[in-house]
C-alpha positions as CSV (number, residue, x, y, z in Angstrom):
1,M,136.6,152.1,115.5
2,A,134.1,154.9,116.2
3,K,135.3,156.8,113.2
4,H,135.0,153.6,111.1
5,S,131.5,153.1,112.4
6,E,130.5,156.7,111.5
7,I,131.7,156.3,107.9
8,M,129.8,153.0,107.5
9,K,126.7,154.6,109.0
10,Q,126.8,157.3,106.3
11,V,127.5,154.9,103.5
12,F,124.8,152.3,104.4
13,A,122.2,154.5,106.0
14,H,119.7,153.7,103.2
15,M,120.1,149.9,103.7
16,A,117.7,148.5,106.3
17,G,118.9,146.1,108.9
18,M,122.6,146.5,107.9
19,V,125.1,144.6,110.0
20,V,128.8,144.5,109.1
21,V,131.5,142.4,110.8
22,D,135.3,142.1,110.3
23,H,137.3,138.9,109.7
24,Q,137.3,138.2,113.4
25,L,133.4,138.4,113.4
26,R,133.4,141.6,115.5
27,I,130.6,144.1,114.7
28,V,132.0,147.2,113.0
29,F,128.6,148.6,112.0
30,I,125.0,148.0,112.9
31,E,122.1,150.0,111.5
32,E,120.5,152.1,114.2
33,T,116.8,151.3,113.7
34,Y,117.6,147.6,113.4
35,A,119.6,147.7,116.7
36,K,116.8,149.5,118.5
37,T,114.1,147.0,117.4
38,R,116.3,144.3,119.0
39,G,116.6,146.4,122.2
40,L,120.3,147.2,121.6
41,D,122.3,150.4,121.9
42,P,124.2,150.6,118.6
43,R,127.1,152.3,120.3
44,Q,127.5,149.6,122.9
45,V,127.7,146.6,120.4
46,I,130.5,147.9,118.2
47,G,133.5,145.6,118.6
48,R,131.5,142.8,120.2
49,Y,131.4,139.2,118.8
50,V,128.4,139.0,116.5
51,K,127.0,135.8,118.0
52,D,126.9,137.4,121.5
53,V,124.7,140.2,120.1
54,I,122.7,138.3,117.4
55,P,122.7,134.6,118.5
56,N,121.1,133.3,115.2
57,S,123.4,135.4,112.9
58,K,124.7,133.5,109.8
59,L,127.5,136.0,109.2
60,P,130.1,133.6,110.7
61,I,129.1,131.0,107.9
62,V,129.7,133.6,105.2
63,V,133.1,134.6,106.6
64,E,134.1,130.9,107.0
65,T,132.9,129.8,103.5
66,G,133.4,133.0,101.6
67,K,130.0,132.3,99.9
68,P,126.9,134.7,100.0
69,I,123.6,133.6,101.4
70,L,120.8,135.2,99.4
71,G,117.1,135.5,100.0
72,D,117.2,133.9,103.4
73,V,114.2,134.2,105.7
74,F,115.4,135.6,109.0
75,S,113.3,136.1,112.2
76,Y,113.9,138.2,115.3
77,G,111.3,138.9,117.9
78,D,107.9,138.7,116.3
79,K,109.3,140.1,113.0
80,T,110.2,138.1,109.9
81,V,112.3,139.5,107.0
82,I,114.2,138.4,104.0
83,C,117.9,139.3,103.9
84,N,121.0,138.9,101.9
85,R,124.5,138.2,103.2
86,Y,127.8,138.8,101.3
87,P,131.4,138.3,102.1
88,L,133.7,141.3,102.0
89,I,136.8,140.6,100.0
90,K,139.9,142.7,99.4
91,D,142.8,141.5,97.3
92,G,141.5,138.0,97.4
93,T,141.3,137.9,101.2
94,I,138.0,137.8,103.2
95,I,138.1,140.9,105.5
96,G,134.6,140.5,106.8
97,A,130.9,140.1,105.9
98,M,127.7,142.2,105.7
99,S,124.0,141.5,105.8
100,Y,121.0,143.7,105.1
101,Q,117.2,143.4,104.7
102,V,115.8,143.2,101.2
103,F,112.2,142.7,102.1
104,D,110.1,143.4,105.2
105,G,106.6,142.2,106.0
106,V,107.2,138.5,105.1
107,D,104.1,137.5,107.1
108,K,101.9,139.5,104.8
109,L,103.7,138.0,101.8
110,V,103.1,134.5,103.1
111,E,99.4,135.3,103.4
112,S,99.3,136.6,99.9
113,I,101.2,133.5,98.6
114,Q,98.7,131.2,100.3
115,E,95.8,133.1,98.8
116,L,97.5,132.9,95.4
117,R,98.1,129.2,95.9
118,S,94.4,128.7,96.7
119,Q,93.4,130.5,93.5
120,L,96.0,128.5,91.5
121,D,94.6,125.2,92.8
122,Y,91.1,126.4,91.7
123,Y,92.2,127.3,88.2
124,K,94.3,124.1,88.0
125,E,91.1,122.1,88.5
126,K,89.4,124.3,85.9
127,M,92.3,123.7,83.5
128,K,92.1,119.9,83.7
129,K,89.2,119.7,81.3
130,Y,91.2,121.8,78.8
131,V,94.5,119.9,79.1
132,G,92.7,116.5,78.9
133,V,93.4,115.2,82.4
134,R,90.6,113.4,84.2
135,Y,92.4,111.5,86.9
136,S,95.0,112.2,89.6
137,L,97.1,110.2,92.1
138,D,94.1,110.3,94.5
139,D,92.2,108.1,92.1
140,I,94.6,105.2,92.5
141,I,92.8,103.4,95.3
142,G,94.3,100.8,97.6
143,T,96.6,100.1,100.5
144,S,98.1,96.8,99.2
145,P,101.8,96.6,98.5
146,A,101.0,96.6,94.8
147,A,98.9,99.8,95.0
148,V,101.5,101.5,97.1
149,A,104.2,100.5,94.6
150,I,102.3,102.1,91.8
151,R,101.9,105.4,93.6
152,T,105.5,105.4,94.6
153,A,106.6,104.7,91.0
154,I,104.4,107.6,89.7
155,L,105.9,110.0,92.2
156,R,109.5,108.9,91.4
157,T,108.9,109.0,87.7
158,A,106.8,112.1,87.3
159,C,109.8,114.5,88.0
160,T,111.7,113.2,85.0
161,N,111.1,113.5,81.2
162,A,112.0,109.9,80.5
163,T,109.7,107.7,78.4
164,V,107.5,105.4,80.4
165,L,106.1,102.0,79.4
166,I,103.0,100.9,81.4
167,Q,102.2,97.2,81.1
168,G,99.2,95.4,82.7
169,E,96.2,93.3,81.9
170,T,93.0,94.8,80.4
171,G,91.1,96.9,83.0
172,T,93.9,97.4,85.5
173,G,94.0,101.1,85.1
174,K,96.9,101.9,82.7
175,E,95.3,105.1,81.5
176,L,94.6,106.2,85.0
177,V,98.3,105.8,85.8
178,A,99.2,107.8,82.7
179,H,96.9,110.7,83.7
180,A,98.4,110.7,87.3
181,L,101.9,110.7,85.8
182,H,101.1,113.8,83.8
183,Q,99.3,115.5,86.6
184,E,102.3,115.1,89.0
185,S,104.8,116.2,86.4
186,R,106.2,119.6,85.5
187,R,104.2,119.4,82.3
188,S,100.9,119.3,84.1
189,H,99.8,122.8,82.8
190,Y,100.4,121.7,79.3
191,P,98.2,119.3,77.2
192,F,97.7,115.6,77.9
193,V,96.9,114.0,74.5
194,K,95.7,110.4,74.1
195,L,96.0,108.2,71.0
196,N,94.6,104.7,71.0
197,C,96.7,102.9,68.5
198,A,94.2,100.1,68.2
199,A,91.3,102.4,67.4
200,I,92.8,104.1,64.3
201,P,93.0,102.3,61.0
202,Q,96.7,101.6,60.1
203,E,96.5,103.6,56.9
204,L,95.5,106.7,59.0
205,I,97.7,106.2,62.0
206,E,100.6,108.2,60.7
207,S,98.5,111.2,59.8
208,E,96.9,111.0,63.3
209,M,100.3,111.0,65.0
210,F,102.2,113.4,62.8
211,G,99.5,115.4,61.0
212,Y,99.4,116.2,57.3
213,D,99.9,119.1,54.9
214,E,97.5,120.5,52.4
215,G,96.8,118.0,49.5
216,A,98.6,115.1,51.3
217,F,95.9,112.7,50.2
218,T,92.3,112.7,48.9
219,G,89.9,114.2,51.4
220,A,92.7,116.0,53.3
221,R,91.8,119.4,54.7
222,K,92.9,122.4,52.6
223,T,94.6,123.9,55.7
224,G,96.2,120.6,56.7
225,K,96.0,119.3,60.2
226,K,98.2,119.1,63.3
227,G,99.0,115.6,64.6
228,K,98.9,114.4,68.1
229,F,102.6,115.2,68.6
230,E,102.1,118.8,67.7
231,L,99.0,119.0,69.9
232,A,100.9,117.6,72.8
233,D,103.8,120.0,72.5
234,K,105.4,120.8,75.9
235,G,103.0,118.2,77.4
236,T,102.4,114.5,77.4
237,L,101.4,112.1,74.6
238,F,99.8,108.9,75.8
239,L,100.1,106.1,73.2
240,D,97.6,103.4,74.4
241,E,97.7,99.9,72.9
242,I,101.2,100.7,71.5
243,S,101.6,97.0,70.5
244,Q,99.0,97.5,67.7
245,L,101.2,99.9,65.7
246,S,102.2,98.7,62.2
247,M,106.0,98.1,61.6
248,A,106.0,101.2,59.3
249,A,104.5,103.4,62.0
250,Q,106.9,101.9,64.6
251,A,109.9,103.0,62.4
252,K,108.6,106.6,62.2
253,L,107.8,106.7,65.9
254,L,111.3,105.5,66.7
255,R,112.8,108.3,64.5
256,V,110.7,110.9,66.3
257,L,111.8,109.6,69.7
258,Q,115.4,109.8,68.6
259,E,115.4,113.1,66.7
260,K,112.8,115.0,68.7
261,E,111.2,116.3,65.4
262,I,108.3,115.2,63.1
263,E,107.5,115.5,59.5
264,R,103.9,115.8,58.5
265,V,102.4,113.4,55.9
266,G,102.9,115.1,52.5
267,G,105.2,117.7,54.0
268,A,108.9,118.4,53.9
269,E,109.5,120.6,56.9
270,Q,111.0,119.2,60.0
271,I,109.0,120.4,63.0
272,P,110.7,120.2,66.4
273,V,108.5,118.8,69.2
274,N,108.9,118.7,73.0
275,V,106.7,115.8,74.1
276,R,107.0,113.2,76.9
277,I,105.8,109.8,75.7
278,I,103.9,107.4,77.9
279,A,103.0,104.2,76.2
280,A,100.8,101.4,77.4
281,T,99.9,97.8,76.4
282,N,98.4,94.7,77.7
283,D,100.6,92.6,75.5
284,N,104.0,91.2,76.4
285,L,106.2,93.4,74.1
286,E,109.3,91.3,75.0
287,D,107.6,88.2,73.5
288,M,106.5,90.2,70.5
289,V,110.1,91.3,69.9
290,K,111.2,87.7,69.9
291,Q,108.4,86.8,67.5
292,G,109.4,89.7,65.2
293,A,106.1,91.5,65.7
294,F,107.6,94.5,67.4
295,R,110.8,96.4,66.8
296,A,113.5,95.7,69.4
297,D,115.0,99.2,69.1
298,L,111.6,100.8,69.6
299,Y,110.9,98.5,72.6
300,Y,114.2,99.5,74.3
301,R,113.5,103.2,73.5
302,L,110.0,102.9,75.1
303,N,111.0,100.7,78.1
304,V,113.2,103.4,79.7
305,I,111.1,103.4,82.9
306,P,108.7,100.4,83.1
307,I,105.7,100.4,85.3
308,R,103.8,97.1,85.8
309,I,100.3,97.2,87.1
310,A,99.3,94.1,89.1
311,P,96.0,92.4,88.2
312,L,93.2,92.7,90.8
313,R,93.5,89.1,91.8
314,E,97.0,89.9,93.1
315,R,95.7,92.8,95.2
316,R,92.4,91.5,96.6
317,S,92.8,93.5,99.8
318,D,92.0,96.6,97.8
319,I,88.6,95.3,96.7
320,P,86.6,96.7,99.6
321,L,88.1,100.2,99.1
322,L,87.4,100.0,95.4
323,V,83.8,98.9,96.0
324,K,83.3,101.8,98.5
325,K,84.4,104.2,95.8
326,F,82.1,102.7,93.2
327,T,79.1,102.5,95.5
328,E,79.5,106.2,96.3
329,K,79.8,107.1,92.6
330,Y,76.9,105.1,91.3
331,G,74.8,105.4,94.4
332,D,74.7,109.1,93.9
333,Q,74.0,108.8,90.2
334,A,71.1,106.5,91.0
335,G,69.7,108.8,93.7
336,L,70.1,106.1,96.4
337,G,72.4,108.1,98.6
338,R,74.8,106.0,100.7
339,V,75.0,102.5,99.5
340,T,76.3,99.7,101.7
341,I,77.2,96.1,100.8
342,E,76.3,93.0,102.8
343,P,79.3,90.8,104.1
344,E,78.2,87.8,102.1
345,A,78.2,89.9,98.9
346,M,81.6,91.3,99.7
347,R,82.9,87.7,100.3
348,L,81.7,86.8,96.8
349,L,83.5,89.8,95.3
350,M,86.6,88.9,97.2
351,E,86.5,85.3,95.9
352,Y,85.9,86.0,92.2
353,E,89.0,86.1,90.0
354,W,88.1,89.3,88.1
355,P,89.6,88.6,84.7
356,G,88.5,92.1,83.6
357,N,90.2,93.5,86.7
358,I,89.1,96.9,88.2
359,R,87.0,97.8,85.1
360,E,85.0,94.6,85.5
361,L,84.5,95.2,89.2
362,E,83.3,98.7,88.6
363,H,80.8,97.5,86.0
364,A,79.6,94.8,88.4
365,V,78.9,97.4,91.1
366,E,77.2,99.7,88.7
367,R,75.0,96.8,87.4
368,A,74.1,95.7,90.9
369,I,73.1,99.2,92.0
370,N,70.9,99.6,88.9
371,L,69.2,96.3,89.6
372,C,68.5,96.7,93.3
373,N,65.6,98.7,94.7
374,S,67.4,99.7,98.0
375,N,70.6,101.1,99.2
376,I,71.9,97.8,100.4
377,L,73.7,95.4,98.0
378,E,73.1,91.8,98.8
379,I,74.5,88.6,97.3
380,C,71.4,88.3,95.1
381,H,72.4,91.4,93.3
382,F,75.6,89.7,92.1
383,E,74.1,86.3,91.3
384,W,75.5,86.2,87.8
385,L,79.0,85.8,89.3
386,L,78.1,82.6,91.3
387,P,78.4,80.2,88.3
388,K,81.9,81.6,87.6
389,I,83.2,80.8,91.1
390,Q,84.5,77.3,91.8
391,S,84.2,77.5,95.6
392,K,80.5,78.5,95.5
393,E,79.9,76.6,98.7
394,K,82.4,78.8,100.5
395,I,80.5,81.9,99.5
396,L,77.1,80.4,100.5
397,A,78.3,79.1,103.8
398,G,76.4,80.5,106.7
399,R,73.4,81.5,104.7
400,S,69.9,80.3,105.7
401,I,68.2,77.5,103.7
402,Q,65.6,80.0,102.5
403,E,68.4,82.4,101.2
404,A,70.2,79.5,99.5
405,R,67.0,78.3,97.9
406,A,66.1,81.8,96.7
407,A,69.6,82.2,95.3
408,T,69.5,78.9,93.4
409,E,66.0,79.6,92.1
410,K,67.0,83.0,90.9
411,E,70.0,81.5,89.1
412,V,67.9,78.9,87.4
413,I,65.4,81.6,86.2
414,L,68.2,83.9,84.9
415,N,69.7,81.0,83.0
416,A,66.4,80.1,81.5
417,L,65.8,83.8,80.4
418,Q,69.3,83.8,79.0
419,V,68.7,80.7,77.0
420,T,65.4,82.0,75.6
421,R,66.9,85.5,75.1
422,G,64.4,87.1,77.5
423,N,61.3,85.4,76.2
424,K,59.3,84.8,79.4
425,K,56.8,82.5,77.7
426,K,59.4,80.2,76.4
427,A,61.3,80.5,79.8
428,A,58.2,79.4,81.7
429,E,57.8,76.4,79.3
430,L,61.5,75.5,79.7
431,L,61.1,75.6,83.5
432,N,57.8,73.7,83.3
433,I,55.8,76.3,85.2
434,A,52.9,78.6,84.3
435,R,53.9,82.0,83.0
436,P,51.9,83.9,85.9
437,L,53.9,81.8,88.4
438,L,57.2,82.8,86.7
439,Y,56.2,86.5,86.9
440,Q,55.4,86.0,90.6
441,K,58.7,84.4,91.3
442,M,60.6,87.1,89.3
443,R,58.8,89.9,91.4
444,R,59.7,88.1,94.6
445,L,63.3,87.7,93.6
446,G,63.7,91.3,92.5
447,L,64.0,90.6,88.8
448,N,62.5,92.9,86.2
449,V,59.2,91.5,85.0
């Protein structure tokens, strides 16, 4: 055994931390420096069971399975190293196993990696404006089951390359979900390109999607132009308002999804593209398919992973968190600092149906902050919502007579100004009061004179 150990010592002297065992897991060689760092006498451990000498050794696993363990982080004492372990095989039989260090100083490596990660996070934020991403998963606010379901769906879906169809009412945040999907995906360092299918004239939609070659049509650039698919190569293409595509454009889009290649308008070359499609609509595509307004085959191709975004009226518990976000945003923009909202005003916002969903709520908060002269939002700053709420009495419950009278008076004045299109003289006549008195009331109620 001693002679065997001496031969192994000469052969593996250059390999740090070398340990060799036989098929019975007895140590036949241990590198001298490694043994001493563990407080062992290398001559005394030869022939001993490896686990008795190195309790956390994984060589028994290698001997048992016959499979190597590579790049494993291994700790002993206050030292951390990376080591490889291999089975020793002769004539198809496992006769033992060996391990050796491939990297020392892992602690310094971890520090370097953490520093690099910090730098990477910084540059990822810088890159967002270049790849077209403005929102992330953190921008999806809410603790309701509906909000949690959306975040869960994004995380589950982001790791795939499957086509996603986002459906929801106007203002629910479909584009925000698309941004977050891209941001969480492996394509996040590549472009995020958006195309609003409703904003482009139908005669131009194909050139926008697929690009065009020189001389494709009158007014075309001499050099041609890349379409959205080429611009989004390796990244994500977000097709908003997908239901507005013409039947001809739908047919060409279907072909691209199937063949993974495009043909520019006026061109003959087939250009391969590697793009993930995220489509969105506030229309019911299934109904449109039944009516013949949308291709069934394209619908099934798009609807691989459906994500439905619940309207705000189905997730009212998220309204306070959304309001907090918007007051912080627009309060800072208006120079008001921290803006709070009175309980009565919050009850009004919770009662309203919000047909425009989160977008309408955001605009309401922005309007209220720009109308108020303090950093406290009161119910009077949302008076235009009162006529739209059936249970107005519920909202006004608990208010003083003076507050209720002021609210009603303000509503009457606003209605008069709306009818007269802001003409204060005619509004005063309609209200049967003198114009100076109207000005006085408007100042007292916080309306712009």
